[in-house]
C-alpha positions as CSV (number, residue, x, y, z in Angstrom):
1,M,87.3,157.0,100.8
2,K,89.5,155.6,103.3
3,Q,91.5,152.6,101.5
4,R,91.1,149.4,102.5
5,Y,93.9,146.7,102.5
6,R,93.4,143.2,101.8
7,T,94.6,140.9,104.2
8,G,95.7,136.4,104.1
9,D,92.9,135.5,106.0
10,Q,92.9,133.0,109.1
11,A,92.9,129.5,106.9
12,L,95.7,130.6,104.3
13,V,97.7,131.2,107.0
14,R,96.6,128.6,109.1
15,Q,97.4,126.3,105.9
16,I,101.0,128.2,105.7
17,N,102.1,127.1,109.9
18,L,100.5,123.9,109.4
19,S,103.2,123.7,106.0
20,I,105.9,125.3,108.5
21,V,105.3,122.8,111.2
22,L,105.7,119.5,108.7
23,N,108.6,121.3,107.1
24,C,110.4,121.3,110.2
25,L,109.4,117.7,111.2
26,R,110.8,116.6,108.1
27,D,114.0,118.3,108.4
28,T,114.6,117.9,112.5
29,A,112.1,114.7,113.4
30,P,111.7,113.8,116.0
31,L,110.6,116.8,118.1
32,S,108.2,117.7,120.6
33,R,105.7,121.0,120.8
34,A,107.9,123.1,122.3
35,S,111.1,122.1,120.5
36,L,108.0,122.8,117.4
37,A,107.4,126.7,118.8
38,E,111.3,127.4,119.6
39,I,112.3,126.8,116.1
40,T,109.8,128.2,114.4
41,G,108.7,131.1,116.5
42,L,105.2,130.0,116.0
43,N,103.3,130.8,120.2
44,K,102.7,127.2,122.0
45,T,99.3,127.7,121.4
46,T,99.5,128.3,117.8
47,V,101.8,124.6,117.7
48,S,99.2,122.4,119.0
49,S,96.8,123.7,117.9
50,L,98.2,122.8,114.3
51,V,99.6,119.1,116.0
52,R,95.9,118.5,116.6
53,E,94.9,119.0,113.6
54,L,98.1,116.7,112.0
55,L,97.4,114.0,114.2
56,D,93.8,113.6,113.5
57,R,94.0,114.4,109.8
58,R,97.3,111.4,110.2
59,F,99.9,113.5,108.5
60,V,101.8,112.9,112.2
61,R,102.6,110.5,115.2
62,E,103.5,110.4,118.5
63,I,106.4,108.1,118.9
64,G,107.1,108.5,122.8
65,L,108.5,110.9,125.1
66,E,111.5,112.9,125.3
67,R,114.0,112.2,128.1
68,S,114.2,115.5,130.8
69,G,116.5,115.5,133.7
70,G,113.5,117.1,135.5
71,G,110.1,118.2,134.9
72,R,107.4,116.5,132.8
73,P,108.8,114.4,129.6
74,A,107.4,115.8,126.5
75,V,105.7,114.5,123.5
76,L,107.8,113.3,120.4
77,L,106.6,114.1,117.0
78,E,107.6,112.7,113.8
79,L,106.1,112.8,110.4
80,N,103.6,109.7,110.0
81,P,105.5,106.8,107.0
82,H,101.3,105.5,106.9
83,A,99.8,108.7,105.6
84,G,99.6,108.0,102.5
85,C,102.0,107.1,99.0
86,I,102.8,109.5,96.7
87,I,104.7,109.2,92.9
88,G,107.1,110.4,91.3
89,M,107.5,110.1,87.7
90,E,110.4,111.8,85.0
91,I,109.8,111.4,81.8
92,G,113.2,111.6,79.9
93,V,114.1,111.7,76.4
94,D,115.2,108.2,76.5
95,F,113.5,106.5,79.3
96,I,111.0,106.4,81.8
97,Y,111.3,106.2,85.3
98,A,108.1,105.7,88.2
99,I,108.9,105.2,92.0
100,L,106.5,105.4,94.7
101,T,107.0,106.5,98.3
102,D,105.6,106.5,101.8
103,F,105.1,109.9,103.7
104,K,108.4,109.8,104.7
105,A,110.0,110.0,101.0
106,R,111.7,105.7,101.4
107,I,111.0,104.8,97.9
108,L,108.3,101.6,98.3
109,W,108.2,100.6,94.3
110,R,110.1,102.0,91.6
111,R,110.5,100.8,87.8
112,K,112.3,102.3,85.0
113,V,112.0,101.4,80.8
114,E,113.9,102.7,78.1
115,T,112.2,104.7,75.6
116,D,112.8,106.2,71.9
117,P,111.8,109.6,71.2
118,T,111.0,108.1,67.3
119,E,108.3,106.1,68.8
120,G,106.5,109.2,69.1
121,Q,104.3,111.3,71.5
122,D,101.8,109.2,71.7
123,A,103.1,105.7,72.2
124,I,105.7,107.3,75.0
125,L,103.0,109.3,76.8
126,D,101.1,105.5,77.0
127,K,103.8,104.0,78.7
128,A,103.9,106.8,81.1
129,L,100.8,106.1,81.7
130,E,100.9,102.4,82.1
131,I,103.7,102.9,84.7
132,A,102.0,105.4,85.9
133,K,98.4,102.8,86.9
134,Q,101.3,100.5,88.4
135,A,102.3,102.6,90.3
136,F,99.0,103.4,91.5
137,E,98.0,100.2,92.2
138,A,100.9,99.2,94.5
139,G,100.1,102.4,96.2
140,Q,96.6,101.0,96.8
141,A,98.2,97.9,97.7
142,T,99.3,99.2,101.4
143,N,96.1,100.5,102.0
144,T,97.4,104.2,102.4
145,P,95.7,107.2,100.1
146,I,97.9,108.0,97.3
147,L,98.4,112.2,97.8
148,G,99.6,113.4,94.3
149,I,101.5,112.4,91.5
150,G,104.8,114.5,90.9
151,I,105.8,114.6,86.8
152,G,109.4,115.5,86.2
153,V,110.3,116.7,82.3
154,P,112.7,118.2,80.3
155,G,111.6,121.2,78.9
156,L,109.9,124.5,79.3
157,V,106.6,123.7,81.8
158,D,103.8,126.4,82.8
159,V,103.7,125.4,86.5
160,S,100.3,126.9,86.9
161,T,98.8,124.4,84.1
162,G,100.8,121.5,84.0
163,E,101.0,122.0,80.3
164,L,104.5,120.9,79.1
165,L,105.2,124.2,76.4
166,F,108.6,123.1,74.5
167,A,111.2,119.8,75.2
168,P,113.4,120.5,72.1
169,N,115.1,116.7,72.3
170,L,112.0,115.5,72.7
171,R,110.2,117.3,69.8
172,W,107.6,118.1,72.1
173,H,105.4,121.0,71.8
174,D,102.7,122.0,74.1
175,V,101.7,118.4,75.5
176,P,98.6,119.2,78.6
177,L,100.5,117.0,80.8
178,R,98.6,117.7,83.7
179,D,94.9,117.4,81.9
180,I,96.5,113.8,80.1
181,F,97.1,112.5,83.9
182,A,94.1,113.9,85.3
183,R,91.9,111.9,83.3
184,E,93.1,109.4,84.7
185,F,94.1,109.3,88.2
186,D,91.9,111.6,90.7
187,V,94.5,113.3,92.5
188,P,97.1,116.0,92.8
189,I,98.9,116.1,90.1
190,F,102.1,118.4,89.5
191,V,104.0,119.2,86.6
192,D,107.8,121.1,86.3
193,N,110.7,120.5,85.0
194,D,113.3,117.8,85.2
195,A,116.2,120.1,86.8
196,N,113.9,122.1,88.7
197,A,112.4,118.7,90.6
198,S,116.0,117.6,90.7
199,A,117.1,120.9,92.0
200,L,114.3,120.3,95.6
201,A,115.1,117.0,95.9
202,E,118.3,117.8,96.4
203,H,117.4,120.3,98.9
204,F,114.9,118.2,100.7
205,F,116.6,114.6,100.9
206,G,120.1,115.3,99.5
207,A,123.7,116.7,98.9
208,A,122.0,120.4,99.1
209,R,119.8,119.8,102.3
210,H,121.3,122.2,104.8
211,T,122.2,124.6,101.9
212,D,119.5,127.7,100.9
213,N,121.2,128.6,98.2
214,F,123.4,126.6,95.0
215,I,122.8,125.6,91.4
216,Y,121.8,122.1,90.4
217,L,123.2,120.9,86.7
218,K,121.9,118.4,85.3
219,V,123.3,116.9,82.4
220,G,122.7,114.4,80.1
221,V,121.3,113.9,76.3
222,G,120.4,117.9,77.3
223,L,121.8,120.6,79.8
224,G,119.3,121.7,82.5
225,G,119.4,123.2,86.0
226,G,117.2,124.9,88.8
227,I,118.4,127.2,90.8
228,V,117.3,127.6,94.7
229,L,117.8,131.2,96.8
230,D,116.6,131.6,100.2
231,G,115.7,127.7,100.4
232,K,113.0,128.1,97.6
233,L,112.7,127.4,93.9
234,F,114.1,130.5,91.9
235,G,112.5,130.7,88.5
236,G,113.0,134.2,87.1
237,V,110.3,136.8,85.4
238,G,109.4,133.9,83.2
239,G,109.9,130.8,85.1
240,Y,112.6,129.8,83.5
241,A,115.8,131.0,84.6
242,G,118.0,127.2,85.0
243,E,117.3,126.8,81.4
244,F,121.6,127.3,81.2
245,G,122.2,124.3,78.8
246,H,119.9,127.1,76.1
247,M,122.7,130.6,76.7
248,T,124.4,130.8,73.3
249,I,128.5,130.3,73.7
250,T,129.5,130.4,70.3
251,N,127.2,132.4,67.8
252,D,128.5,130.6,65.4
253,G,128.2,127.0,66.9
254,E,126.6,123.5,66.7
255,L,122.6,123.9,65.3
256,C,120.8,122.6,68.8
257,N,118.2,120.9,69.2
258,C,115.9,124.2,70.2
259,G,116.4,125.6,66.6
260,N,119.5,128.5,67.9
261,R,123.0,127.6,66.9
262,G,125.9,127.4,69.8
263,C,123.8,126.8,72.7
264,W,126.0,125.6,76.6
265,E,124.4,121.9,75.8
266,T,125.8,121.5,72.2
267,L,129.1,121.8,74.3
268,V,128.7,120.1,77.8
269,S,126.0,117.5,77.3
270,Q,125.7,113.7,77.3
271,N,125.7,114.1,73.2
272,A,128.1,116.7,72.7
273,V,130.6,114.2,74.3
274,I,130.0,110.8,72.5
275,K,130.0,113.2,69.2
276,R,133.7,115.2,69.6
277,V,134.9,111.7,70.8
278,R,133.9,109.8,67.7
279,R,135.1,112.1,65.1
280,A,138.2,112.8,67.5
281,I,138.5,108.8,66.4
282,E,136.9,109.4,62.8
283,A,139.9,111.6,62.6
284,G,142.9,108.9,63.4
285,A,143.1,109.2,67.2
286,E,144.0,106.6,68.9
287,S,141.8,105.2,71.3
288,R,140.8,102.1,73.9
289,I,137.4,103.1,73.1
290,E,137.6,101.7,69.4
291,Q,138.4,98.8,70.8
292,L,135.9,98.3,73.3
293,V,133.5,98.4,71.0
294,E,134.9,96.4,68.0
295,G,135.4,99.2,65.4
296,H,131.9,100.1,65.8
297,L,131.4,104.1,66.6
298,E,127.7,104.1,67.2
299,R,128.1,102.6,69.7
300,I,129.5,104.7,71.8
301,S,128.2,105.3,75.2
302,I,129.0,107.5,78.2
303,P,129.6,104.1,80.1
304,V,132.6,103.0,77.2
305,I,133.6,106.2,77.3
306,I,134.2,106.4,81.7
307,Q,135.3,102.4,81.3
308,A,138.5,103.7,78.8
309,A,139.8,106.4,81.5
310,D,139.7,104.3,83.8
311,E,141.7,102.0,82.1
312,G,144.0,105.3,81.7
313,D,142.8,106.0,78.1
């Protein structure tokens, strides 16, 4: 019996090509249809069809004519900032930060609130949902659709289900974040590790915009990382390749919140630095820091340490 091989259907191929055109316009707009065909390698007929659909769906707009030394001037295209809004949220160990952007990633609204892990999971999630509702209302006020919500969290995430499996510094286990938010908002919801999300943000809009291979390190209360290879987020076999913070550096080191000893996070995270500074002062080391906190060593923070360093400590 002759072997039959499954091939991608036309709808899937078209969705991929639409994404390619949108990404190209995000990176290098404005562009003409001819330039899009040249850059993407798609033929001109295909590009014209894709652009027509994107224009109909208001994701792309025509903004004028390309100056030309001769012949018919080409129509230039760019992303339509009014195509819709996107909500981005980070649920950190001691804060919640949310933004609302237009379709060109320009921030229209933002809010940040401090939290404390001792408040408990339910209370923090209630705050996150309330802030998301405020962002949603701000988006509705623009009279454009809310296209989706992206959530970054400090821990292991099953991206396929949107479940936070384990967040050591929050002490959360098996939290179905996507389902929790989906009960309140009827839009696509994406959940990922905060460092992975940050790595993609730097690749699309920041310092790594023109770099296809890099490692992003996120240092705060914990330590995490995101890896981008060939322009794509790399998760490894299990999806957690960027969990640098929990690599064992010293077998007999300090106990980490993850349950292991000697993790890199226990040596270089924000809390680790503060702890070492406090211990040194308690052991008799002279430091400007002690004056800045008026002898209250529990007030030592990273900004205080930086201020002391700037003053020559």
